[in-house]
Structures are given as C-alpha cells and as structure tokens.
C-alpha positions in Angstrom: 204.6 77.0 8.1 203.4 75.8 11.5 200.1 74.2 12.2 197.3 76.5 13.5 195.6 74.9 16.5 191.9 75.7 16.7 189.2 74.9 19.3 185.5 74.8 18.4 182.5 75.3 20.6 178.9 75.0 19.4 175.7 73.3 20.7 174.9 71.9 17.2 176.7 68.6 16.4 176.2 69.2 12.7 178.0 72.6 12.9 180.9 71.0 14.8 181.2 68.1 12.4 181.0 70.5 9.4 183.6 72.8 10.7 185.9 70.0 11.7 185.7 68.4 8.3 186.2 71.7 6.5 189.3 72.6 8.6 190.7 69.1 8.0 190.4 69.6 4.3 192.0 73.1 4.5 195.4 71.8 5.7 197.7 73.4 8.1 195.0 73.4 10.8 194.5 71.0 13.7 191.3 70.9 15.8 192.6 70.5 19.4 189.3 70.6 21.3 185.5 70.7 21.0 183.1 72.1 23.5 179.4 72.6 23.9 179.1 75.3 26.6 181.1 78.3 27.8 182.6 76.4 30.8 184.1 73.8 28.4 185.6 76.7 26.3 187.5 77.9 29.3 188.7 74.4 30.1 189.9 73.8 26.6 191.7 77.1 26.6 193.5 76.4 29.8 194.5 72.9 28.7 195.4 73.6 25.0 196.0 77.3 24.7 194.9 77.1 21.0 195.8 79.8 18.5 192.1 80.3 17.7 188.8 79.6 19.5 185.7 79.5 17.4 182.6 79.8 19.5 178.9 80.6 19.2 178.0 83.5 21.4 174.7 81.8 22.3 176.4 78.9 24.0 174.9 78.0 27.4 176.7 79.9 30.2 178.2 83.4 30.3 180.0 83.6 27.0 180.8 87.3 27.3 182.5 86.7 30.6 184.5 83.8 29.1 185.7 86.0 26.3 186.7 88.7 28.7 188.6 86.2 30.9 190.6 84.8 27.9 191.3 88.3 26.4 192.4 89.6 29.8 195.2 87.0 30.0 196.9 88.7 27.1 198.1 85.4 25.5 198.1 84.8 21.8 194.7 83.0 21.5 192.3 84.8 19.2 188.5 84.5 19.5 186.2 84.2 16.6 182.4 84.4 17.3 180.7 82.2 14.7 177.0 82.5 15.2 173.6 82.8 13.6 172.7 85.7 15.9 172.3 89.0 14.2 171.8 90.9 17.5 174.0 93.9 16.8 174.1 94.9 20.5 175.3 91.4 21.4 177.9 91.6 18.7 179.2 94.9 20.0 179.5 93.5 23.5 181.4 90.5 22.2 183.9 92.7 20.3 184.2 95.0 23.4 184.8 91.9 25.5 187.8 90.9 23.4 186.5 88.9 20.4 188.6 89.4 17.3 185.9 88.5 14.8 182.2 88.2 14.5 181.2 85.9 11.6 177.6 85.0 10.7 176.7 81.4 10.0 175.9 81.2 6.4 179.1 83.0 5.5 181.2 81.4 2.8 184.2 79.3 3.6 186.4 82.0 2.1 185.0 84.6 4.5 185.5 82.3 7.4 189.1 81.8 6.6 189.5 85.5 6.0 188.3 86.0 9.6 190.8 83.5 10.9 193.6 85.1 9.0 192.7 88.6 10.0 192.4 87.6 13.7 195.7 85.9 13.7 197.3 89.0 12.2 195.9 91.1 15.0 193.0 92.6 13.1 189.2 92.7 13.6 186.8 91.0 11.2 183.1 91.5 10.9 180.9 89.7 8.3 180.4 92.0 5.3 177.0 93.7 5.4 176.7 93.3 9.2 179.1 96.1 10.1 176.5 98.8 9.5 174.1 97.2 12.0 176.9 97.1 14.6 177.5 100.8 14.0 173.9 101.6 14.8 174.2 99.6 18.1 177.3 101.2 19.5 176.9 103.6 22.4 179.7 105.7 21.1 177.8 106.4 17.9 174.7 107.4 19.8 176.7 109.8 21.9 178.9 111.2 19.1 176.1 111.6 16.6 177.4 113.4 13.6 180.3 115.0 15.4 182.6 114.0 12.5 180.1 114.5 9.7 181.6 117.8 8.5 185.3 116.6 8.6 186.6 116.0 5.1 189.0 113.1 4.5 191.9 113.3 2.0 192.1 111.0 -1.0 194.8 109.0 0.7 192.8 108.7 3.9 189.8 107.4 1.8 192.2 104.8 0.2 193.4 103.6 3.6 189.9 103.3 5.0 188.8 101.3 1.9 191.6 98.8 2.6 190.8 98.8 6.4 187.2 97.9 5.7 188.5 94.8 3.8 190.5 93.8 6.9 193.9 94.8 5.6 196.8 95.3 8.1 199.2 98.2 8.1 201.9 96.4 6.2 199.4 95.2 3.6 198.1 98.8 3.2 201.6 100.1 2.9 202.4 97.6 0.1 199.2 98.3 -1.7 199.7 102.1 -1.7 203.5 102.1 -2.0 203.9 103.7 1.4 206.1 102.9 4.3 204.4 101.1 7.3 205.4 104.1 9.4 203.6 106.5 7.1 200.5 104.3 7.3 200.6 104.3 11.1 200.8 108.1 10.9 197.7 108.2 8.8 195.9 105.9 11.2 196.7 108.2 14.1 195.3 111.1 12.2 192.2 109.2 11.2 191.5 108.2 14.8 191.8 111.8 15.9 189.7 113.1 13.0 187.0 110.6 13.6 187.2 110.6 17.4 187.9 106.9 17.3 189.7 104.9 19.9 191.0 102.1 17.6 190.9 100.7 14.1 187.6 99.0 14.6 185.9 102.3 15.5 187.4 104.0 12.5 185.9 101.3 10.3 182.5 101.5 12.0 182.3 105.3 11.9 183.1 105.3 8.2 180.4 102.6 7.7 178.0 104.9 9.4 179.1 107.9 7.4 178.7 106.0 4.2 175.3 104.8 5.2 174.2 108.3 6.1 175.4 109.5 2.7 173.4 106.8 1.0 170.3 107.7 2.9 170.8 111.4 2.0 171.3 110.6 -1.6 168.1 108.4 -1.6 166.1 111.3 0.0 167.3 113.7 -2.6 166.5 111.3 -5.4 163.0 110.7 -4.0 162.4 114.5 -3.7 163.5 115.0 -7.3 161.2 112.2 -8.4 158.3 113.6 -6.6 158.9 117.0 -8.1 159.0 115.6 -11.6 155.8 113.7 -11.0 153.9 116.7 -9.5 
C-alpha cells in the first residue's frame, strides 16, 4: 500500500500541529507541505502535487479561486475543506469550485479519515448533520422547489440512497446489495433523472431535503393532533 501524501493549510498552529501528529500516528500518510494562506496552498500543490490537500476555507486570500484552479487542472489531487465555518452558502461554493469534502472542525478522527478515504475514491463527503443546511443553501433547490416531491422511489432506490448518504461508492453499494456495479450505475442514472440531479452529490442533497420536509410534515401533523386532543 503506497503512502498517501497530504498537504495542510490553516492559520492556527495548534490545528496544524494536531493534524500533523494525528496523521503521523495513523501510518501510511506523509505530510509533504504546510501552508498558512491560499497562495502557499497553490505553491505547495505545484511543488508537491500531493494526493490530498486539507485546507481551511477561511484562509487569507481567495481560497475558492485556488480550489477552482487546482480542480481545473484535472490531476489526482483531492481537496478537503476542514473548517469551523458553518456557512452553508460558502460550503456550497467550495463544493461547486471542486472541493471533494467539507468537514467541520470538531468532527471525530474517524469522520476525518472517512472524508479522506471517500475523496480518494472519487466521492464527496460532507460532515453528518451539515448536509441538510447545505441543501437549504443551494440555488438549485430554491429553483426546483418540490418538483420531485411527488415522485416515488422504489425500495431498491431507497437502499442505494441510504448507502450513498454514508459515502459509499458504486462498487461498495453493489457488494452490499449483491448487485453488479453496472446495475448500480443504471440505478444512479435513473435516480438523477427522477430527482433532476446533475450528479451524486445533488442526489444526496435532494434526498436530505426530502427527508427533512417529511420530518417537518410529520411534526406538524403531530402538533395538530396534540392540539386537538387538548382542546
């Protein structure tokens, strides 16, 4: 198993020291560069071409532009935003720019490594519990509204989406459901058409929105029943 080269960028020395120490203990990982602003991120990228860049989206400089530049070069480097910012609009912009993961500081070490693994496999990872906020911030959701609300999903589609939400890739979904990877790809194409989604990330976000709407609806019904019983 080859070593994963990772570059880190943050304005807080304690974060850089903590991440470096954690990655050193993990094994199979080498920190090849450390930066404190967006310009240094680009320099490290050009010099080292790391497998993964972990950066705080609030770094001094134009981080979104740096993410776009790196993503546009279509090399293998994956970008993980590791930040305390819960600005959902900023998160959407970072993912649209080409980031592969958006991880909130305070996440567990297991979640952080899940994000790294998911990104390296070509997936998109968002900290659990934050995806719903991102859904509410997307322009697509504001424009589409409830255009897919009445479209029913099959049991198999629901199973696939449940695995997608946990960051599983097509081959992992196929193995879990005893399907061929080609069959899973077919389901994915159907889901994107049914949900009017452009990619896997939008499928996950739209389903998060659908689930949240269902929870709100259930809560309203429960409150109405409670009021009737008390009246």
